[in-house]
C-alpha positions as CSV (number, residue, x, y, z in Angstrom):
1,M,85.2,119.9,76.3
2,T,83.5,123.8,74.8
3,H,84.3,126.3,76.0
4,L,81.8,129.0,76.9
5,Q,81.7,132.1,75.2
6,P,81.4,135.3,77.5
7,E,78.0,137.6,78.3
8,Q,79.1,141.3,78.7
9,N,77.8,143.6,81.7
10,S,77.0,140.6,83.8
11,V,78.4,140.1,87.3
12,R,80.9,137.5,87.6
13,P,82.6,136.7,91.1
14,V,85.6,135.6,91.7
15,I,88.5,133.9,93.0
16,I,91.3,136.1,93.4
17,G,94.0,133.9,95.9
18,V,94.3,131.8,97.6
19,G,96.2,129.7,100.4
20,Q,96.8,127.0,103.0
21,Y,98.3,126.1,105.8
22,V,100.0,122.6,106.9
23,D,101.2,122.8,110.4
24,D,104.3,120.7,111.4
25,G,103.8,120.6,115.0
26,S,104.0,124.2,116.6
27,Q,100.8,123.5,118.2
28,A,98.9,126.4,117.4
29,E,95.2,127.6,117.7
30,P,93.1,127.4,115.0
31,V,92.9,131.5,113.7
32,D,96.7,131.5,114.1
33,L,96.8,128.7,111.3
34,L,94.1,130.2,109.8
35,L,96.1,133.3,109.9
36,R,99.1,131.6,108.0
37,A,96.9,130.3,105.7
38,S,94.8,133.9,105.1
39,K,98.5,135.7,104.6
40,V,99.2,132.8,102.2
41,A,95.9,133.9,100.1
42,L,96.7,137.8,100.3
43,E,100.1,137.1,99.4
44,D,98.4,134.5,96.0
45,S,96.0,137.5,95.1
46,G,99.4,139.7,94.1
47,M,98.2,142.0,96.7
48,P,99.3,141.7,100.5
49,T,97.6,145.0,101.4
50,L,94.3,143.6,100.3
51,S,93.0,142.6,103.5
52,K,92.4,146.3,104.2
53,L,89.7,146.2,101.0
54,V,87.8,143.2,102.9
55,T,84.6,143.9,104.0
56,D,83.7,140.6,104.9
57,C,85.3,137.9,106.2
58,I,83.3,134.0,106.9
59,I,85.5,131.6,108.9
60,I,83.9,128.2,108.5
61,N,82.5,126.7,111.9
62,I,85.4,125.8,113.8
63,L,85.5,122.6,116.7
64,S,88.4,122.5,117.8
65,W,88.4,125.6,119.6
66,R,85.7,127.9,120.8
67,Y,85.4,131.4,119.2
68,R,82.8,134.3,120.1
69,D,83.7,135.8,116.4
70,P,87.0,134.1,115.1
71,G,86.7,136.9,111.8
72,S,87.1,139.6,114.1
73,L,90.1,137.9,115.9
74,L,91.9,137.0,112.7
75,A,91.5,141.1,112.0
76,H,92.9,141.9,114.5
77,K,96.2,139.4,114.0
78,L,96.3,141.0,110.6
79,G,96.5,144.2,112.2
80,L,93.3,145.6,111.3
81,A,90.3,147.2,114.0
82,N,87.7,144.6,111.9
83,W,85.7,143.4,109.5
84,P,82.5,145.5,108.7
85,R,80.5,142.3,108.9
86,S,82.2,138.9,110.4
87,Y,80.0,135.7,110.0
88,H,80.8,132.2,111.9
89,T,78.9,129.4,110.1
90,T,77.2,126.4,111.1
91,A,78.3,123.0,110.9
92,G,78.6,120.6,107.6
93,G,81.2,119.7,105.5
94,Q,79.3,121.7,102.6
95,S,79.6,125.0,104.5
96,P,82.6,126.7,102.1
97,I,80.4,125.8,99.1
98,T,77.4,127.3,101.0
99,A,79.4,129.7,101.5
100,L,80.7,130.9,98.6
101,A,77.2,131.0,97.2
102,Y,76.2,133.5,99.8
103,A,79.2,135.6,98.8
104,S,77.6,135.6,95.4
105,E,74.7,136.8,96.6
106,Q,76.0,139.1,98.3
107,L,77.8,140.4,95.1
108,A,75.0,140.7,93.2
109,E,74.0,143.5,94.9
110,N,76.8,145.0,95.7
111,P,79.6,143.9,93.1
112,S,82.3,146.2,95.4
113,L,81.7,143.9,98.4
114,V,85.1,141.8,99.1
115,F,84.9,138.7,101.1
116,L,87.2,136.5,102.9
117,I,86.5,133.0,103.4
118,G,88.7,130.3,105.7
119,G,88.5,127.6,108.3
120,A,91.3,125.9,110.6
121,E,91.1,122.9,112.8
122,S,94.1,122.3,115.2
123,S,92.6,119.2,116.0
124,A,96.3,117.5,116.3
125,S,97.1,120.0,118.5
126,R,93.8,119.7,120.9
127,A,94.2,116.1,121.3
128,Q,97.8,115.8,122.2
129,F,96.9,118.1,125.2
130,R,94.0,115.9,126.0
131,R,96.2,113.1,126.2
132,T,98.6,115.6,128.6
133,A,95.9,116.7,130.5
134,L,96.9,120.0,129.5
135,R,94.6,123.1,128.5
136,P,96.3,124.9,125.4
137,P,97.3,128.0,126.3
138,W,94.5,130.0,123.2
139,S,92.6,132.6,122.7
140,Q,90.2,132.9,125.8
141,L,86.5,133.5,125.5
142,D,86.0,137.1,126.0
143,D,82.4,137.7,127.6
144,T,82.8,141.5,126.1
145,K,82.8,140.2,123.1
146,T,79.5,139.9,120.5
147,D,79.1,136.2,119.1
148,A,79.9,136.2,114.8
149,I,76.9,137.3,112.6
150,R,75.6,133.1,112.3
151,L,75.2,131.4,108.8
152,G,73.8,128.6,107.6
153,S,70.9,126.7,109.3
154,E,72.0,124.2,112.2
155,L,72.8,120.2,110.9
156,D,70.3,117.8,112.7
157,M,71.6,114.2,111.7
158,A,69.3,111.7,113.7
159,S,65.9,110.9,114.3
160,Q,64.6,110.5,117.4
161,I,64.7,106.6,117.3
162,E,67.8,106.4,116.0
163,L,69.2,109.0,118.5
164,Q,68.4,106.1,120.9
165,L,69.1,102.9,119.5
166,G,72.9,104.8,119.5
167,L,73.1,105.3,116.6
168,V,75.1,108.6,115.7
169,L,78.4,108.7,114.7
170,P,79.1,108.5,110.9
171,I,81.1,106.4,110.9
172,N,78.3,104.2,111.5
173,T,75.9,105.5,109.7
174,Y,78.0,105.6,106.5
175,A,79.8,102.0,107.1
176,L,76.0,101.3,106.6
177,V,74.9,102.7,103.6
178,E,78.6,101.0,102.6
179,S,77.3,97.7,103.3
180,R,74.3,98.8,101.0
181,I,76.2,99.1,97.9
182,A,78.0,95.8,98.4
183,A,74.8,94.0,98.4
184,N,73.1,96.1,96.1
185,L,76.6,95.2,93.4
186,G,76.1,91.3,94.5
187,R,79.9,91.6,96.6
188,S,80.8,89.6,99.4
189,N,82.5,91.4,102.2
190,Q,85.7,90.6,101.4
191,Q,84.9,90.9,97.5
192,H,83.6,95.0,98.9
193,T,86.5,95.5,101.0
194,G,88.9,95.2,98.1
195,H,87.4,96.9,96.5
196,I,87.1,100.5,98.1
197,A,90.3,99.8,99.3
198,Q,91.9,100.0,95.7
199,L,89.8,103.2,95.0
200,W,90.6,104.7,98.4
201,S,93.9,103.6,97.3
202,D,94.1,105.5,94.2
203,F,93.0,108.5,96.1
204,S,95.9,108.1,98.3
205,K,98.0,108.2,95.3
206,V,96.5,112.0,94.4
207,A,97.9,113.3,97.9
208,A,101.1,111.9,97.6
209,S,101.7,114.2,94.5
210,N,99.7,117.5,96.8
211,P,102.5,120.0,98.8
212,H,99.1,120.3,101.0
213,A,98.1,117.0,101.9
214,N,99.1,115.8,105.5
215,M,100.0,112.1,104.8
216,R,101.7,112.6,101.5
217,M,102.3,108.4,100.8
218,Q,100.8,106.1,98.1
219,V,99.4,103.1,100.3
220,D,99.0,99.6,98.7
221,P,95.0,98.3,99.1
222,D,96.2,95.8,100.8
223,E,97.5,98.0,103.4
224,I,94.3,99.8,103.5
225,A,92.4,97.1,103.8
226,G,94.5,95.3,106.6
227,V,93.8,95.3,109.9
228,S,97.4,95.9,111.6
229,V,97.9,98.1,115.2
230,R,98.8,101.3,112.8
231,N,95.7,100.4,111.0
232,R,92.8,99.2,113.5
233,M,88.9,98.2,112.4
234,V,86.8,100.8,113.0
235,S,83.4,100.1,112.0
236,T,83.0,97.4,109.3
237,P,84.1,96.6,106.4
238,Y,86.0,100.8,107.2
239,T,89.7,100.1,108.8
240,K,91.3,103.5,110.0
241,L,92.5,104.4,106.5
242,L,89.2,104.3,104.6
243,C,87.7,106.8,107.7
244,S,87.9,110.5,107.1
245,N,91.6,111.6,109.5
246,S,89.6,114.5,110.9
247,E,93.2,115.1,113.8
248,V,95.2,117.2,112.0
249,D,96.3,120.9,112.1
250,M,95.6,122.5,108.7
251,A,94.0,125.7,107.1
252,A,92.4,127.2,103.8
253,S,90.8,130.7,103.1
254,F,90.3,132.2,99.4
255,I,89.5,135.5,98.4
256,V,86.3,136.6,96.6
257,T,84.8,139.5,95.2
258,T,83.3,140.4,91.4
259,E,85.2,140.7,87.8
260,E,85.0,144.5,88.0
261,R,86.3,145.1,91.5
262,A,89.1,143.2,91.0
263,H,90.5,145.1,87.9
264,Q,89.3,148.3,90.1
265,I,92.2,147.0,92.9
266,G,94.4,146.0,90.0
267,I,93.9,142.2,90.7
268,T,95.7,140.4,86.9
269,Q,93.6,138.2,84.8
270,E,96.0,135.4,85.5
271,K,95.3,135.1,88.9
272,I,90.9,134.9,88.3
273,V,89.2,132.2,88.3
274,Y,85.2,132.5,87.7
275,L,82.7,130.4,89.6
276,H,79.6,129.4,87.2
277,K,77.7,127.7,89.1
278,V,76.5,126.6,92.4
279,V,74.0,124.3,93.2
280,T,72.1,123.3,96.5
281,A,70.3,120.5,98.1
282,V,69.0,119.2,102.2
283,E,67.8,115.6,101.8
284,S,64.6,115.6,103.9
285,N,64.7,112.4,105.9
286,Y,66.8,111.2,107.8
287,L,68.9,108.1,106.8
288,S,66.4,105.2,108.7
289,E,63.3,106.8,106.4
290,R,65.1,107.4,103.2
291,P,64.0,104.5,100.9
292,N,67.2,103.8,99.5
293,I,70.2,104.8,101.8
294,E,72.6,103.9,98.9
295,R,70.7,106.6,97.1
296,S,71.2,110.5,97.1
297,I,67.9,111.8,94.5
298,P,69.2,115.6,96.3
299,I,73.0,114.8,94.8
300,S,71.2,113.5,91.5
301,L,68.8,117.1,90.9
302,C,72.1,119.3,91.6
303,G,73.5,117.2,88.7
304,Q,70.9,117.5,86.5
305,A,70.4,121.4,87.1
306,L,74.4,122.5,86.5
307,E,74.5,120.0,83.1
308,D,71.4,122.1,81.9
309,S,72.2,125.2,83.3
310,L,75.6,124.9,82.0
311,G,75.6,122.2,79.0
312,I,78.7,120.0,81.3
313,A,77.9,116.7,82.5
314,P,79.3,115.8,85.7
315,S,82.1,113.4,84.3
316,E,83.2,116.0,81.4
317,Y,84.7,118.3,83.8
318,D,88.5,117.8,83.3
319,L,88.7,118.5,87.4
320,I,86.3,117.1,90.0
321,D,86.6,116.5,93.7
322,L,84.2,115.1,95.0
323,Y,83.3,115.1,99.4
324,S,85.3,111.8,100.0
325,C,84.5,111.9,104.4
326,F,83.9,107.6,103.9
327,P,83.6,105.5,100.7
328,S,80.3,105.7,100.6
329,A,80.2,109.1,100.2
330,V,81.9,109.0,97.2
331,E,80.3,105.5,95.5
332,V,77.1,107.6,96.1
333,S,78.3,111.1,94.4
334,S,79.3,109.1,91.7
335,A,76.5,107.3,90.6
336,E,74.0,109.6,91.1
337,L,76.6,112.1,89.0
338,G,77.3,109.7,86.2
339,I,81.2,109.9,87.2
340,D,83.1,106.3,86.9
341,P,85.7,106.8,89.4
342,T,88.0,104.1,88.2
343,S,88.6,105.8,85.2
344,K,88.7,109.0,86.2
345,V,90.1,109.6,90.5
346,P,87.3,111.9,91.5
347,T,89.8,114.4,93.7
348,I,92.5,116.5,93.1
349,T,93.7,116.7,96.9
350,G,94.1,113.1,97.7
351,G,90.1,113.0,100.3
352,L,89.7,113.8,103.6
353,T,92.0,110.4,104.8
354,F,95.2,111.2,103.2
355,A,94.8,115.1,102.4
356,G,93.0,115.8,105.8
357,G,89.3,116.2,106.7
358,P,89.2,119.0,109.0
359,W,86.0,118.8,110.1
360,N,83.6,121.4,108.0
361,N,86.7,122.6,106.6
362,Y,88.0,120.4,104.4
363,V,86.3,122.2,101.2
364,S,88.3,125.4,101.5
365,H,91.0,123.0,101.1
366,A,89.7,121.5,97.5
367,V,88.3,125.0,96.6
368,S,91.8,126.3,96.9
369,S,93.7,123.7,95.1
370,M,90.9,123.9,92.0
371,V,91.8,127.5,92.1
372,A,95.5,127.2,91.5
373,R,95.1,123.8,89.1
374,L,93.0,126.0,86.7
375,R,95.5,128.9,86.9
376,S,98.4,126.3,85.6
377,A,95.4,125.1,82.8
378,T,93.3,128.2,81.7
379,S,91.1,126.6,79.3
380,T,90.0,123.8,82.0
381,F,86.7,123.1,83.9
382,G,86.5,121.8,87.8
383,L,84.0,120.5,89.8
384,L,83.1,120.4,93.5
385,S,81.1,118.7,95.5
386,A,80.9,119.1,98.8
387,N,78.6,117.1,101.5
388,G,77.3,118.2,105.5
389,G,75.9,115.4,107.8
390,I,75.2,111.8,106.6
391,L,74.8,112.6,103.2
392,S,72.1,115.3,104.4
393,K,73.4,118.8,102.3
394,H,74.9,118.6,99.5
395,A,76.5,122.0,96.6
396,L,77.8,121.5,93.7
397,A,80.5,124.4,92.6
398,A,82.0,125.0,88.7
399,M,84.2,127.3,88.3
400,S,86.8,128.3,85.5
401,C,90.0,130.8,84.2
402,Q,87.1,130.8,81.2
403,P,84.4,133.5,81.7
404,P,81.1,132.0,81.9
405,Q,78.4,132.6,79.5
406,N,75.7,133.3,81.1
407,P,74.8,135.6,84.9
408,F,76.1,133.9,87.7
409,S,73.7,132.4,90.2
410,T,72.7,129.9,92.9
411,V,70.2,127.1,93.1
412,N,68.4,126.1,95.5
413,L,66.7,122.8,95.1
414,D,65.8,121.6,98.6
415,H,61.8,121.8,97.1
416,L,62.2,119.7,94.6
417,A,64.8,116.7,96.7
418,A,61.6,117.1,99.2
419,S,59.0,116.8,97.2
420,G,60.7,113.5,94.4
421,V,60.8,110.8,97.7
422,K,58.8,109.7,100.3
423,S,59.6,109.1,103.6
424,V,59.7,105.5,104.9
425,E,58.0,104.5,108.1
426,V,60.3,103.3,110.8
427,R,58.7,101.4,113.0
428,R,59.6,98.7,115.8
429,S,58.6,95.1,115.4
430,T,59.0,91.6,116.6
431,S,58.5,90.1,113.8
432,S,61.5,89.1,111.7
433,A,63.0,91.1,108.7
434,E,65.6,91.0,105.6
435,V,68.6,92.1,106.9
436,E,69.2,95.2,104.7
437,A,72.9,96.7,105.7
438,H,74.9,96.0,109.2
439,T,77.9,97.5,110.3
440,I,79.6,96.3,113.3
441,N,82.1,99.3,115.9
442,Y,85.0,98.4,116.9
443,D,86.5,100.1,120.1
444,R,90.0,101.4,120.0
445,S,91.9,97.7,121.2
446,G,90.2,96.0,118.1
447,Q,87.7,94.7,120.2
448,A,83.9,94.4,118.4
449,T,81.1,96.7,120.4
450,R,78.0,96.8,119.0
451,A,76.9,95.9,115.9
452,Y,73.4,98.1,113.8
453,I,71.7,96.5,111.0
454,F,68.7,97.7,109.0
455,T,66.2,95.8,108.3
456,R,63.2,96.1,105.8
457,S,59.6,94.1,106.2
458,V,57.5,92.7,104.8
459,D,55.2,95.7,103.9
460,G,58.5,98.2,103.6
461,A,58.8,99.6,106.5
462,R,62.5,99.8,108.1
463,I,63.0,98.3,111.7
464,I,66.3,99.5,113.2
465,G,68.2,97.1,115.2
466,T,71.5,97.0,117.7
467,S,73.1,94.6,119.6
468,A,76.9,94.0,121.8
469,D,75.6,89.8,122.0
470,P,79.2,88.3,120.4
471,R,77.7,86.1,119.1
472,I,75.4,87.9,117.0
473,M,78.5,90.6,116.5
474,E,80.2,87.1,114.7
475,Q,76.9,85.9,112.5
476,L,77.2,89.0,111.0
477,L,80.7,89.3,110.2
478,E,80.0,86.0,108.6
479,I,76.4,86.2,106.5
480,P,76.3,87.1,102.6
481,S,74.9,90.4,101.3
482,Q,72.0,89.2,101.1
483,G,69.5,86.6,102.1
484,V,69.3,87.0,105.7
485,R,66.9,88.1,108.0
486,A,67.0,89.4,111.3
487,R,64.7,89.1,114.3
488,I,64.7,92.5,116.9
489,D,62.7,93.3,119.9
490,E,60.4,96.6,120.6
491,T,63.1,97.8,122.9
492,G,65.5,97.5,119.1
493,N,67.7,94.5,120.4
494,V,68.4,91.9,118.0
495,L,67.6,88.8,119.2
496,G,69.0,86.6,116.8
497,I,69.7,86.4,113.2
498,F,69.1,83.3,110.1
499,A,69.0,82.2,107.0
500,E,65.7,82.7,105.1
501,R,63.7,79.5,104.0
């Protein structure tokens, strides 16, 4: 890989400290886990007193407990009066990278700023408290306090018709994307499940050697694909081991400033990792409105913009971590970025199933792991991807210990993403239409509960159907990936499945 030569006198955002913490069952609340990770990040910088120089704190949206201003609470736990500015992001897996981009933009205006960015979830502990009907003895909301500054736009994950038909949960929508990928490749359900189980087994191998992974063990593809008491079917073709594991207690934190400020406060060069570029784009359509649900034009645009700027194709990065809530997210990103996940496993952590999927904060762990890996091999370049919603909000970040050739900038491609794709009409219809994708949801007892299907009419419109009829669900389990039609009534209820003639 060609090394980039530095340009003098440009503001360069750098990461100078990283920290991760995986809890061992203490049932600590999220901010306490974040405190532990932040202390690790401060120590990692080589300046434990760095907390006194932090000017801005960005906390990634926390779901397992409600806080008005988690950043201010963290400051108090660190023995500080408060940060000058405290932020709390909106929800979305893209948030750690977009927070990093925001910090970098502010640093371009004021190079003396120091940002602490991080998040935490205590979802496993919260689930334990729920099972025992006990309320966690954690921090209570203080009505005398003001809320943190909100950073980012809110996620809008489902259209009106999707909401009406109950197609809301990511486990079902990403499974529909998976079904479409299999159909495009001409694979049977069994063939495709074997393929994604192998991919996830490769991810588990990486997690096995990650000291910060929640599940440090390599899992055989047959175990991942097989349905068992410990690995129930969730939504075809996804078993539990093919889904993000959000029931974790873990935290990650990283510290960002400029190269100039880092040197001023005594950070050594060996701690510095340069941020080269951040590119973001938002998908303008809901899933059911996208012409090809297995494609993502925003990801493709982000990858091309990154390559045009840095001269490095996504597949050429030494270290890659693609967002991995479900296999379809990795497959879509890999295809759009030109990465072959069978030749280079696109994770440095083990992914959201095995390393852990702490809701919106997974990428903070990926950032921390990437920085550590880059420091140990200073000539390498790293690529991180992030995804929020249903393949909706995308962000790519490139970083290296090598100084960048050009001044840092963030690139937002929302306008191109919106102009490049037309929406598909989604309507209700009583005519038969070709089945495009399907999935069947299961409850915790292993019973199939509801099927969701996407169909396309002769004129290209999409018709969404759903059914709780055991007969319909059994038919869907047996149908080939192509050549099947469905009849759906005007309420969205699937009336029948039959082969094309």
